[in-house]
N, CA, C, O and CB atoms as a CASP TS submission, in Angstrom:
PFRMAT TS
TARGET T0000
AUTHOR 0000-0000-0000
METHOD Language model
MODEL 1
PARENT N/A
ATOM      1  N   UNK     1      14.638  15.123 -36.498  1.00  0.00           N
ATOM      2  CA  UNK     1      15.108  14.602 -35.232  1.00  0.00           C
ATOM      3  C   UNK     1      14.999  13.082 -35.248  1.00  0.00           C
ATOM      4  O   UNK     1      14.220  12.492 -35.997  1.00  0.00           O
ATOM      5  CB  UNK     1      14.307  15.204 -34.054  1.00  0.00           C
ATOM      6  N   UNK     2      15.802  12.486 -34.401  1.00  0.00           N
ATOM      7  CA  UNK     2      15.850  11.031 -34.294  1.00  0.00           C
ATOM      8  C   UNK     2      15.798  10.627 -32.827  1.00  0.00           C
ATOM      9  O   UNK     2      16.154  11.402 -31.939  1.00  0.00           O
ATOM     10  CB  UNK     2      17.124  10.468 -34.972  1.00  0.00           C
ATOM     11  N   UNK     3      15.342   9.381 -32.588  1.00  0.00           N
ATOM     12  CA  UNK     3      15.334   8.835 -31.234  1.00  0.00           C
ATOM     13  C   UNK     3      16.041   7.488 -31.254  1.00  0.00           C
ATOM     14  O   UNK     3      15.921   6.722 -32.210  1.00  0.00           O
ATOM     15  CB  UNK     3      13.879   8.696 -30.686  1.00  0.00           C
ATOM     16  N   UNK     4      16.774   7.213 -30.192  1.00  0.00           N
ATOM     17  CA  UNK     4      17.468   5.938 -30.013  1.00  0.00           C
ATOM     18  C   UNK     4      17.096   5.384 -28.645  1.00  0.00           C
ATOM     19  O   UNK     4      17.025   6.129 -27.668  1.00  0.00           O
ATOM     20  CB  UNK     4      19.021   6.105 -30.150  1.00  0.00           C
ATOM     21  N   UNK     5      16.862   4.094 -28.574  1.00  0.00           N
ATOM     22  CA  UNK     5      16.591   3.417 -27.309  1.00  0.00           C
ATOM     23  C   UNK     5      17.830   2.609 -26.951  1.00  0.00           C
ATOM     24  O   UNK     5      18.267   1.749 -27.716  1.00  0.00           O
ATOM     25  CB  UNK     5      15.312   2.500 -27.399  1.00  0.00           C
ATOM     26  N   UNK     6      18.391   2.896 -25.775  1.00  0.00           N
ATOM     27  CA  UNK     6      19.627   2.262 -25.334  1.00  0.00           C
ATOM     28  C   UNK     6      19.323   1.345 -24.152  1.00  0.00           C
ATOM     29  O   UNK     6      18.705   1.769 -23.176  1.00  0.00           O
ATOM     30  CB  UNK     6      20.694   3.326 -24.951  1.00  0.00           C
ATOM     31  N   UNK     7      19.761   0.085 -24.242  1.00  0.00           N
ATOM     32  CA  UNK     7      19.514  -0.882 -23.167  1.00  0.00           C
ATOM     33  C   UNK     7      20.495  -0.664 -22.025  1.00  0.00           C
ATOM     34  O   UNK     7      21.707  -0.592 -22.228  1.00  0.00           O
ATOM     35  CB  UNK     7      19.623  -2.329 -23.695  1.00  0.00           C
ATOM     36  N   UNK     8      19.951  -0.561 -20.838  1.00  0.00           N
ATOM     37  CA  UNK     8      20.779  -0.434 -19.646  1.00  0.00           C
ATOM     38  C   UNK     8      21.280  -1.801 -19.204  1.00  0.00           C
ATOM     39  O   UNK     8      20.924  -2.829 -19.779  1.00  0.00           O
ATOM     40  CB  UNK     8      19.996   0.242 -18.512  1.00  0.00           C
ATOM     41  N   UNK     9      22.118  -1.788 -18.168  1.00  0.00           N
ATOM     42  CA  UNK     9      22.591  -3.055 -17.610  1.00  0.00           C
ATOM     43  C   UNK     9      22.831  -2.870 -16.117  1.00  0.00           C
ATOM     44  O   UNK     9      23.321  -1.828 -15.682  1.00  0.00           O
ATOM     45  CB  UNK     9      23.891  -3.542 -18.328  1.00  0.00           C
ATOM     46  N   UNK    10      22.487  -3.870 -15.353  1.00  0.00           N
ATOM     47  CA  UNK    10      22.695  -3.788 -13.909  1.00  0.00           C
ATOM     48  C   UNK    10      21.935  -2.632 -13.287  1.00  0.00           C
ATOM     49  O   UNK    10      20.706  -2.595 -13.331  1.00  0.00           O
ATOM     50  CB  UNK    10      24.166  -3.653 -13.602  1.00  0.00           C
ATOM     51  N   UNK    11      22.661  -1.692 -12.709  1.00  0.00           N
ATOM     52  CA  UNK    11      22.043  -0.556 -12.025  1.00  0.00           C
ATOM     53  C   UNK    11      21.652   0.574 -12.975  1.00  0.00           C
ATOM     54  O   UNK    11      20.926   1.487 -12.583  1.00  0.00           O
ATOM     55  CB  UNK    11      22.982  -0.024 -10.975  1.00  0.00           C
ATOM     56  N   UNK    12      22.124   0.521 -14.210  1.00  0.00           N
ATOM     57  CA  UNK    12      21.812   1.572 -15.178  1.00  0.00           C
ATOM     58  C   UNK    12      20.533   1.187 -15.924  1.00  0.00           C
ATOM     59  O   UNK    12      20.498   0.141 -16.572  1.00  0.00           O
ATOM     60  CB  UNK    12      23.001   1.790 -16.177  1.00  0.00           C
ATOM     61  N   UNK    13      19.478   2.013 -15.845  1.00  0.00           N
ATOM     62  CA  UNK    13      18.214   1.675 -16.512  1.00  0.00           C
ATOM     63  C   UNK    13      18.277   1.949 -18.019  1.00  0.00           C
ATOM     64  O   UNK    13      19.176   2.636 -18.503  1.00  0.00           O
ATOM     65  CB  UNK    13      17.057   2.470 -15.886  1.00  0.00           C
ATOM     66  N   UNK    14      17.304   1.396 -18.743  1.00  0.00           N
ATOM     67  CA  UNK    14      17.168   1.731 -20.159  1.00  0.00           C
ATOM     68  C   UNK    14      16.951   3.233 -20.275  1.00  0.00           C
ATOM     69  O   UNK    14      16.354   3.851 -19.393  1.00  0.00           O
ATOM     70  CB  UNK    14      15.990   0.939 -20.823  1.00  0.00           C
ATOM     71  N   UNK    15      17.438   3.819 -21.364  1.00  0.00           N
ATOM     72  CA  UNK    15      17.243   5.247 -21.562  1.00  0.00           C
ATOM     73  C   UNK    15      17.105   5.552 -23.050  1.00  0.00           C
ATOM     74  O   UNK    15      17.321   4.689 -23.901  1.00  0.00           O
ATOM     75  CB  UNK    15      18.410   6.046 -20.951  1.00  0.00           C
ATOM     76  N   UNK    16      16.746   6.776 -23.338  1.00  0.00           N
ATOM     77  CA  UNK    16      16.515   7.222 -24.702  1.00  0.00           C
ATOM     78  C   UNK    16      17.349   8.454 -24.985  1.00  0.00           C
ATOM     79  O   UNK    16      17.672   9.225 -24.080  1.00  0.00           O
ATOM     80  CB  UNK    16      15.027   7.509 -24.943  1.00  0.00           C
ATOM     81  N   UNK    17      17.690   8.630 -26.244  1.00  0.00           N
ATOM     82  CA  UNK    17      18.379   9.835 -26.691  1.00  0.00           C
ATOM     83  C   UNK    17      17.578  10.428 -27.840  1.00  0.00           C
ATOM     84  O   UNK    17      17.123   9.707 -28.728  1.00  0.00           O
ATOM     85  CB  UNK    17      19.856   9.527 -27.125  1.00  0.00           C
ATOM     86  N   UNK    18      17.409  11.742 -27.819  1.00  0.00           N
ATOM     87  CA  UNK    18      16.842  12.451 -28.959  1.00  0.00           C
ATOM     88  C   UNK    18      17.981  13.251 -29.568  1.00  0.00           C
ATOM     89  O   UNK    18      18.682  13.988 -28.874  1.00  0.00           O
ATOM     90  CB  UNK    18      15.624  13.380 -28.543  1.00  0.00           C
ATOM     91  N   UNK    19      18.157  13.096 -30.876  1.00  0.00           N
ATOM     92  CA  UNK    19      19.251  13.765 -31.582  1.00  0.00           C
ATOM     93  C   UNK    19      18.689  14.555 -32.762  1.00  0.00           C
ATOM     94  O   UNK    19      17.663  14.194 -33.339  1.00  0.00           O
ATOM     95  CB  UNK    19      20.312  12.734 -32.067  1.00  0.00           C
ATOM     96  N   UNK    20      19.383  15.642 -33.107  1.00  0.00           N
ATOM     97  CA  UNK    20      18.936  16.462 -34.233  1.00  0.00           C
ATOM     98  C   UNK    20      19.447  15.881 -35.553  1.00  0.00           C
ATOM     99  O   UNK    20      20.026  14.795 -35.576  1.00  0.00           O
ATOM    100  CB  UNK    20      19.419  17.921 -34.066  1.00  0.00           C
ATOM    101  N   UNK    21      19.230  16.606 -36.643  1.00  0.00           N
ATOM    102  CA  UNK    21      19.613  16.128 -37.975  1.00  0.00           C
ATOM    103  C   UNK    21      21.115  15.885 -38.113  1.00  0.00           C
ATOM    104  O   UNK    21      21.532  15.036 -38.901  1.00  0.00           O
ATOM    105  CB  UNK    21      19.170  17.124 -39.022  1.00  0.00           C
ATOM    106  N   UNK    22      21.931  16.618 -37.358  1.00  0.00           N
ATOM    107  CA  UNK    22      23.378  16.411 -37.372  1.00  0.00           C
ATOM    108  C   UNK    22      23.839  15.421 -36.313  1.00  0.00           C
ATOM    109  O   UNK    22      25.039  15.288 -36.071  1.00  0.00           O
ATOM    110  CB  UNK    22      24.087  17.726 -37.175  1.00  0.00           C
ATOM    111  N   UNK    23      22.897  14.724 -35.675  1.00  0.00           N
ATOM    112  CA  UNK    23      23.114  13.743 -34.615  1.00  0.00           C
ATOM    113  C   UNK    23      23.726  14.338 -33.344  1.00  0.00           C
ATOM    114  O   UNK    23      24.382  13.636 -32.575  1.00  0.00           O
ATOM    115  CB  UNK    23      24.000  12.645 -35.125  1.00  0.00           C
ATOM    116  N   UNK    24      23.509  15.626 -33.135  1.00  0.00           N
ATOM    117  CA  UNK    24      23.896  16.255 -31.875  1.00  0.00           C
ATOM    118  C   UNK    24      22.863  15.876 -30.820  1.00  0.00           C
ATOM    119  O   UNK    24      21.661  15.920 -31.085  1.00  0.00           O
ATOM    120  CB  UNK    24      24.009  17.814 -32.023  1.00  0.00           C
ATOM    121  N   UNK    25      23.317  15.509 -29.641  1.00  0.00           N
ATOM    122  CA  UNK    25      22.418  15.112 -28.561  1.00  0.00           C
ATOM    123  C   UNK    25      21.576  16.295 -28.108  1.00  0.00           C
ATOM    124  O   UNK    25      22.116  17.337 -27.735  1.00  0.00           O
ATOM    125  CB  UNK    25      23.212  14.540 -27.379  1.00  0.00           C
ATOM    126  N   UNK    26      20.248  16.139 -28.137  1.00  0.00           N
ATOM    127  CA  UNK    26      19.312  17.174 -27.713  1.00  0.00           C
ATOM    128  C   UNK    26      18.754  16.854 -26.328  1.00  0.00           C
ATOM    129  O   UNK    26      18.656  17.736 -25.475  1.00  0.00           O
ATOM    130  CB  UNK    26      18.168  17.317 -28.732  1.00  0.00           C
ATOM    131  N   UNK    27      18.389  15.587 -26.107  1.00  0.00           N
ATOM    132  CA  UNK    27      17.810  15.178 -24.822  1.00  0.00           C
ATOM    133  C   UNK    27      18.201  13.731 -24.532  1.00  0.00           C
ATOM    134  O   UNK    27      18.411  12.926 -25.440  1.00  0.00           O
ATOM    135  CB  UNK    27      16.256  15.338 -24.830  1.00  0.00           C
ATOM    136  N   UNK    28      18.291  13.426 -23.230  1.00  0.00           N
ATOM    137  CA  UNK    28      18.691  12.113 -22.734  1.00  0.00           C
ATOM    138  C   UNK    28      17.785  11.842 -21.542  1.00  0.00           C
ATOM    139  O   UNK    28      17.775  12.625 -20.592  1.00  0.00           O
ATOM    140  CB  UNK    28      20.241  12.053 -22.341  1.00  0.00           C
ATOM    141  N   UNK    29      17.018  10.741 -21.569  1.00  0.00           N
ATOM    142  CA  UNK    29      16.035  10.530 -20.508  1.00  0.00           C
ATOM    143  C   UNK    29      15.700   9.057 -20.329  1.00  0.00           C
ATOM    144  O   UNK    29      15.895   8.238 -21.226  1.00  0.00           O
ATOM    145  CB  UNK    29      14.768  11.311 -20.806  1.00  0.00           C
ATOM    146  N   UNK    30      15.184   8.742 -19.126  1.00  0.00           N
ATOM    147  CA  UNK    30      14.636   7.421 -18.847  1.00  0.00           C
ATOM    148  C   UNK    30      13.178   7.430 -19.306  1.00  0.00           C
ATOM    149  O   UNK    30      12.577   8.497 -19.434  1.00  0.00           O
ATOM    150  CB  UNK    30      14.760   7.049 -17.315  1.00  0.00           C
ATOM    151  N   UNK    31      12.612   6.268 -19.552  1.00  0.00           N
ATOM    152  CA  UNK    31      11.251   6.195 -20.099  1.00  0.00           C
ATOM    153  C   UNK    31      10.209   6.862 -19.208  1.00  0.00           C
ATOM    154  O   UNK    31       9.230   7.407 -19.718  1.00  0.00           O
ATOM    155  CB  UNK    31      10.866   4.753 -20.319  1.00  0.00           C
ATOM    156  N   UNK    32      10.391   6.833 -17.913  1.00  0.00           N
ATOM    157  CA  UNK    32       9.432   7.459 -17.011  1.00  0.00           C
ATOM    158  C   UNK    32       9.551   8.964 -16.927  1.00  0.00           C
ATOM    159  O   UNK    32       8.712   9.614 -16.304  1.00  0.00           O
ATOM    160  CB  UNK    32       9.584   6.892 -15.660  1.00  0.00           C
ATOM    161  N   UNK    33      10.577   9.534 -17.542  1.00  0.00           N
ATOM    162  CA  UNK    33      10.816  10.972 -17.454  1.00  0.00           C
ATOM    163  C   UNK    33      10.783  11.617 -18.841  1.00  0.00           C
ATOM    164  O   UNK    33      11.600  12.488 -19.142  1.00  0.00           O
ATOM    165  CB  UNK    33      12.165  11.248 -16.771  1.00  0.00           C
ATOM    166  N   UNK    34       9.858  11.198 -19.668  1.00  0.00           N
ATOM    167  CA  UNK    34       9.804  11.709 -21.034  1.00  0.00           C
ATOM    168  C   UNK    34       9.258  13.130 -21.132  1.00  0.00           C
ATOM    169  O   UNK    34       9.535  13.821 -22.112  1.00  0.00           O
ATOM    170  CB  UNK    34       8.966  10.800 -21.874  1.00  0.00           C
ATOM    171  N   UNK    35       8.497  13.579 -20.150  1.00  0.00           N
ATOM    172  CA  UNK    35       7.884  14.914 -20.212  1.00  0.00           C
ATOM    173  C   UNK    35       8.932  16.020 -20.319  1.00  0.00           C
ATOM    174  O   UNK    35       8.752  16.971 -21.079  1.00  0.00           O
ATOM    175  CB  UNK    35       7.012  15.151 -18.978  1.00  0.00           C
ATOM    176  N   UNK    36      10.010  15.903 -19.574  1.00  0.00           N
ATOM    177  CA  UNK    36      11.078  16.901 -19.624  1.00  0.00           C
ATOM    178  C   UNK    36      11.716  16.939 -21.010  1.00  0.00           C
ATOM    179  O   UNK    36      11.992  18.016 -21.538  1.00  0.00           O
ATOM    180  CB  UNK    36      12.146  16.604 -18.555  1.00  0.00           C
ATOM    181  N   UNK    37      11.949  15.785 -21.592  1.00  0.00           N
ATOM    182  CA  UNK    37      12.549  15.721 -22.930  1.00  0.00           C
ATOM    183  C   UNK    37      11.619  16.319 -23.974  1.00  0.00           C
ATOM    184  O   UNK    37      12.072  17.007 -24.888  1.00  0.00           O
ATOM    185  CB  UNK    37      12.888  14.270 -23.299  1.00  0.00           C
ATOM    186  N   UNK    38      10.325  16.064 -23.844  1.00  0.00           N
ATOM    187  CA  UNK    38       9.372  16.627 -24.799  1.00  0.00           C
ATOM    188  C   UNK    38       9.357  18.147 -24.738  1.00  0.00           C
ATOM    189  O   UNK    38       9.285  18.809 -25.773  1.00  0.00           O
ATOM    190  CB  UNK    38       7.973  16.083 -24.536  1.00  0.00           C
ATOM    191  N   UNK    39       9.425  18.702 -23.534  1.00  0.00           N
ATOM    192  CA  UNK    39       9.475  20.161 -23.389  1.00  0.00           C
ATOM    193  C   UNK    39      10.742  20.718 -24.016  1.00  0.00           C
ATOM    194  O   UNK    39      10.705  21.735 -24.708  1.00  0.00           O
ATOM    195  CB  UNK    39       9.399  20.563 -21.906  1.00  0.00           C
ATOM    196  N   UNK    40      11.854  20.054 -23.775  1.00  0.00           N
ATOM    197  CA  UNK    40      13.145  20.512 -24.287  1.00  0.00           C
ATOM    198  C   UNK    40      13.175  20.521 -25.818  1.00  0.00           C
ATOM    199  O   UNK    40      13.852  21.352 -26.424  1.00  0.00           O
ATOM    200  CB  UNK    40      14.269  19.624 -23.749  1.00  0.00           C
ATOM    201  N   UNK    41      12.443  19.598 -26.437  1.00  0.00           N
ATOM    202  CA  UNK    41      12.438  19.463 -27.897  1.00  0.00           C
ATOM    203  C   UNK    41      11.207  20.094 -28.549  1.00  0.00           C
ATOM    204  O   UNK    41      11.008  19.963 -29.757  1.00  0.00           O
ATOM    205  CB  UNK    41      12.513  18.001 -28.276  1.00  0.00           C
ATOM    206  N   UNK    42      10.389  20.773 -27.758  1.00  0.00           N
ATOM    207  CA  UNK    42       9.150  21.391 -28.261  1.00  0.00           C
ATOM    208  C   UNK    42       8.221  20.371 -28.917  1.00  0.00           C
ATOM    209  O   UNK    42       7.648  20.636 -29.974  1.00  0.00           O
ATOM    210  CB  UNK    42       9.484  22.494 -29.264  1.00  0.00           C
ATOM    211  N   UNK    43       8.077  19.221 -28.296  1.00  0.00           N
ATOM    212  CA  UNK    43       7.221  18.154 -28.816  1.00  0.00           C
ATOM    213  C   UNK    43       6.063  17.831 -27.877  1.00  0.00           C
ATOM    214  O   UNK    43       5.496  16.742 -27.961  1.00  0.00           O
ATOM    215  CB  UNK    43       8.043  16.905 -29.060  1.00  0.00           C
ATOM    216  N   UNK    44       5.700  18.745 -26.992  1.00  0.00           N
ATOM    217  CA  UNK    44       4.649  18.454 -26.010  1.00  0.00           C
ATOM    218  C   UNK    44       3.292  18.187 -26.659  1.00  0.00           C
ATOM    219  O   UNK    44       2.449  17.524 -26.054  1.00  0.00           O
ATOM    220  CB  UNK    44       4.522  19.608 -25.034  1.00  0.00           C
ATOM    221  N   UNK    45       3.061  18.680 -27.863  1.00  0.00           N
ATOM    222  CA  UNK    45       1.798  18.422 -28.562  1.00  0.00           C
ATOM    223  C   UNK    45       1.670  16.967 -29.000  1.00  0.00           C
ATOM    224  O   UNK    45       0.576  16.515 -29.337  1.00  0.00           O
ATOM    225  CB  UNK    45       1.676  19.332 -29.775  1.00  0.00           C
ATOM    226  N   UNK    46       2.767  16.240 -28.995  1.00  0.00           N
ATOM    227  CA  UNK    46       2.789  14.867 -29.499  1.00  0.00           C
ATOM    228  C   UNK    46       3.040  13.844 -28.397  1.00  0.00           C
ATOM    229  O   UNK    46       3.567  12.765 -28.667  1.00  0.00           O
ATOM    230  CB  UNK    46       3.849  14.728 -30.567  1.00  0.00           C
ATOM    231  N   UNK    47       2.675  14.161 -27.177  1.00  0.00           N
ATOM    232  CA  UNK    47       2.996  13.274 -26.052  1.00  0.00           C
ATOM    233  C   UNK    47       2.404  11.876 -26.220  1.00  0.00           C
ATOM    234  O   UNK    47       3.092  10.887 -25.966  1.00  0.00           O
ATOM    235  CB  UNK    47       2.495  13.883 -24.754  1.00  0.00           C
ATOM    236  N   UNK    48       1.152  11.775 -26.640  1.00  0.00           N
ATOM    237  CA  UNK    48       0.520  10.462 -26.798  1.00  0.00           C
ATOM    238  C   UNK    48       1.260   9.610 -27.823  1.00  0.00           C
ATOM    239  O   UNK    48       1.554   8.441 -27.574  1.00  0.00           O
ATOM    240  CB  UNK    48      -0.947  10.623 -27.213  1.00  0.00           C
ATOM    241  N   UNK    49       1.560  10.203 -28.979  1.00  0.00           N
ATOM    242  CA  UNK    49       2.280   9.479 -30.023  1.00  0.00           C
ATOM    243  C   UNK    49       3.687   9.106 -29.555  1.00  0.00           C
ATOM    244  O   UNK    49       4.185   8.022 -29.860  1.00  0.00           O
ATOM    245  CB  UNK    49       2.353  10.322 -31.304  1.00  0.00           C
ATOM    246  N   UNK    50       4.318  10.012 -28.814  1.00  0.00           N
ATOM    247  CA  UNK    50       5.676   9.788 -28.329  1.00  0.00           C
ATOM    248  C   UNK    50       5.722   8.619 -27.348  1.00  0.00           C
ATOM    249  O   UNK    50       6.592   7.754 -27.454  1.00  0.00           O
ATOM    250  CB  UNK    50       6.220  11.056 -27.664  1.00  0.00           C
ATOM    251  N   UNK    51       4.799   8.589 -26.404  1.00  0.00           N
ATOM    252  CA  UNK    51       4.749   7.499 -25.419  1.00  0.00           C
ATOM    253  C   UNK    51       4.512   6.165 -26.128  1.00  0.00           C
ATOM    254  O   UNK    51       5.121   5.154 -25.777  1.00  0.00           O
ATOM    255  CB  UNK    51       3.632   7.758 -24.364  1.00  0.00           C
ATOM    256  N   UNK    52       3.640   6.167 -27.110  1.00  0.00           N
ATOM    257  CA  UNK    52       3.389   4.944 -27.882  1.00  0.00           C
ATOM    258  C   UNK    52       4.660   4.508 -28.615  1.00  0.00           C
ATOM    259  O   UNK    52       4.989   3.322 -28.635  1.00  0.00           O
ATOM    260  CB  UNK    52       2.234   5.165 -28.894  1.00  0.00           C
ATOM    261  N   UNK    53       5.362   5.451 -29.207  1.00  0.00           N
ATOM    262  CA  UNK    53       6.585   5.147 -29.949  1.00  0.00           C
ATOM    263  C   UNK    53       7.668   4.568 -29.046  1.00  0.00           C
ATOM    264  O   UNK    53       8.283   3.561 -29.398  1.00  0.00           O
ATOM    265  CB  UNK    53       7.104   6.397 -30.639  1.00  0.00           C
ATOM    266  N   UNK    54       7.917   5.183 -27.890  1.00  0.00           N
ATOM    267  CA  UNK    54       9.010   4.700 -27.037  1.00  0.00           C
ATOM    268  C   UNK    54       8.716   3.328 -26.439  1.00  0.00           C
ATOM    269  O   UNK    54       9.637   2.619 -26.031  1.00  0.00           O
ATOM    270  CB  UNK    54       9.275   5.693 -25.919  1.00  0.00           C
ATOM    271  N   UNK    55       7.445   2.952 -26.384  1.00  0.00           N
ATOM    272  CA  UNK    55       7.132   1.614 -25.876  1.00  0.00           C
ATOM    273  C   UNK    55       7.339   0.538 -26.940  1.00  0.00           C
ATOM    274  O   UNK    55       7.429  -0.643 -26.606  1.00  0.00           O
ATOM    275  CB  UNK    55       5.693   1.568 -25.369  1.00  0.00           C
ATOM    276  N   UNK    56       7.415   0.923 -28.204  1.00  0.00           N
ATOM    277  CA  UNK    56       7.489  -0.045 -29.293  1.00  0.00           C
ATOM    278  C   UNK    56       8.842  -0.136 -29.992  1.00  0.00           C
ATOM    279  O   UNK    56       9.129  -1.157 -30.618  1.00  0.00           O
ATOM    280  CB  UNK    56       6.462   0.283 -30.294  1.00  0.00           C
ATOM    281  N   UNK    57       9.686   0.898 -29.908  1.00  0.00           N
ATOM    282  CA  UNK    57      10.913   0.876 -30.708  1.00  0.00           C
ATOM    283  C   UNK    57      11.917  -0.138 -30.158  1.00  0.00           C
ATOM    284  O   UNK    57      11.993  -0.348 -28.948  1.00  0.00           O
ATOM    285  CB  UNK    57      11.548   2.273 -30.748  1.00  0.00           C
ATOM    286  N   UNK    58      12.682  -0.762 -31.048  1.00  0.00           N
ATOM    287  CA  UNK    58      13.698  -1.733 -30.613  1.00  0.00           C
ATOM    288  C   UNK    58      14.946  -1.023 -30.090  1.00  0.00           C
ATOM    289  O   UNK    58      15.150   0.165 -30.341  1.00  0.00           O
ATOM    290  CB  UNK    58      14.076  -2.675 -31.776  1.00  0.00           C
ATOM    291  N   UNK    59      15.759  -1.754 -29.374  1.00  0.00           N
ATOM    292  CA  UNK    59      17.011  -1.209 -28.859  1.00  0.00           C
ATOM    293  C   UNK    59      18.004  -0.961 -29.995  1.00  0.00           C
ATOM    294  O   UNK    59      18.032  -1.682 -30.992  1.00  0.00           O
ATOM    295  CB  UNK    59      17.621  -2.160 -27.816  1.00  0.00           C
ATOM    296  N   UNK    60      18.814   0.077 -29.812  1.00  0.00           N
ATOM    297  CA  UNK    60      19.967   0.372 -30.669  1.00  0.00           C
ATOM    298  C   UNK    60      19.641   0.607 -32.140  1.00  0.00           C
ATOM    299  O   UNK    60      20.477   0.346 -33.006  1.00  0.00           O
ATOM    300  CB  UNK    60      20.934  -0.739 -30.574  1.00  0.00           C
ATOM    301  N   UNK    61      18.442   1.092 -32.434  1.00  0.00           N
ATOM    302  CA  UNK    61      18.100   1.478 -33.797  1.00  0.00           C
ATOM    303  C   UNK    61      17.784   2.964 -33.812  1.00  0.00           C
ATOM    304  O   UNK    61      17.185   3.490 -32.874  1.00  0.00           O
ATOM    305  CB  UNK    61      16.899   0.646 -34.338  1.00  0.00           C
ATOM    306  N   UNK    62      18.189   3.634 -34.877  1.00  0.00           N
ATOM    307  CA  UNK    62      17.919   5.061 -35.030  1.00  0.00           C
ATOM    308  C   UNK    62      16.567   5.201 -35.726  1.00  0.00           C
ATOM    309  O   UNK    62      16.393   4.767 -36.865  1.00  0.00           O
ATOM    310  CB  UNK    62      19.062   5.784 -35.843  1.00  0.00           C
ATOM    311  N   UNK    63      15.618   5.813 -35.026  1.00  0.00           N
ATOM    312  CA  UNK    63      14.263   5.967 -35.539  1.00  0.00           C
ATOM    313  C   UNK    63      13.993   7.453 -35.777  1.00  0.00           C
ATOM    314  O   UNK    63      14.154   8.255 -34.857  1.00  0.00           O
ATOM    315  CB  UNK    63      13.217   5.357 -34.552  1.00  0.00           C
ATOM    316  N   UNK    64      13.584   7.839 -36.994  1.00  0.00           N
ATOM    317  CA  UNK    64      13.268   9.253 -37.226  1.00  0.00           C
ATOM    318  C   UNK    64      11.964   9.638 -36.530  1.00  0.00           C
ATOM    319  O   UNK    64      11.027   8.842 -36.473  1.00  0.00           O
ATOM    320  CB  UNK    64      13.168   9.543 -38.738  1.00  0.00           C
ATOM    321  N   UNK    65      11.910  10.852 -36.005  1.00  0.00           N
ATOM    322  CA  UNK    65      10.689  11.385 -35.397  1.00  0.00           C
ATOM    323  C   UNK    65       9.977  12.217 -36.453  1.00  0.00           C
ATOM    324  O   UNK    65      10.436  13.302 -36.810  1.00  0.00           O
ATOM    325  CB  UNK    65      11.005  12.241 -34.110  1.00  0.00           C
ATOM    326  N   UNK    66       8.871  11.714 -36.943  1.00  0.00           N
ATOM    327  CA  UNK    66       8.105  12.398 -37.988  1.00  0.00           C
ATOM    328  C   UNK    66       6.675  12.598 -37.530  1.00  0.00           C
ATOM    329  O   UNK    66       5.754  12.028 -38.116  1.00  0.00           O
ATOM    330  CB  UNK    66       8.139  11.602 -39.309  1.00  0.00           C
ATOM    331  N   UNK    67       6.473  13.390 -36.504  1.00  0.00           N
ATOM    332  CA  UNK    67       5.131  13.628 -35.993  1.00  0.00           C
ATOM    333  C   UNK    67       4.429  14.665 -36.848  1.00  0.00           C
ATOM    334  O   UNK    67       5.006  15.692 -37.204  1.00  0.00           O
ATOM    335  CB  UNK    67       5.177  14.081 -34.526  1.00  0.00           C
ATOM    336  N   UNK    68       3.166  14.380 -37.177  1.00  0.00           N
ATOM    337  CA  UNK    68       2.348  15.318 -37.943  1.00  0.00           C
ATOM    338  C   UNK    68       1.016  15.486 -37.239  1.00  0.00           C
ATOM    339  O   UNK    68       0.466  14.526 -36.697  1.00  0.00           O
ATOM    340  CB  UNK    68       2.144  14.829 -39.408  1.00  0.00           C
ATOM    341  N   UNK    69       0.500  16.696 -37.247  1.00  0.00           N
ATOM    342  CA  UNK    69      -0.807  16.953 -36.617  1.00  0.00           C
ATOM    343  C   UNK    69      -1.918  16.508 -37.527  1.00  0.00           C
ATOM    344  O   UNK    69      -3.091  16.639 -37.178  1.00  0.00           O
ATOM    345  CB  UNK    69      -0.976  18.440 -36.274  1.00  0.00           C
TER
END
């Protein structure tokens, strides 16, 4: 899976996309609503790492999600 951070403009806030290996859109969310996306992608065990990641990734770059326990 991959995550992308997209910069909003004006009334549209910044948002994130989670995509699978074929780049099909799995989840689309604002930074404050990441819990729903984590549930949808079965990543709730990695919430701490995920929150840290979304605060640090740059805009418009495709970042692989490689969470390990």
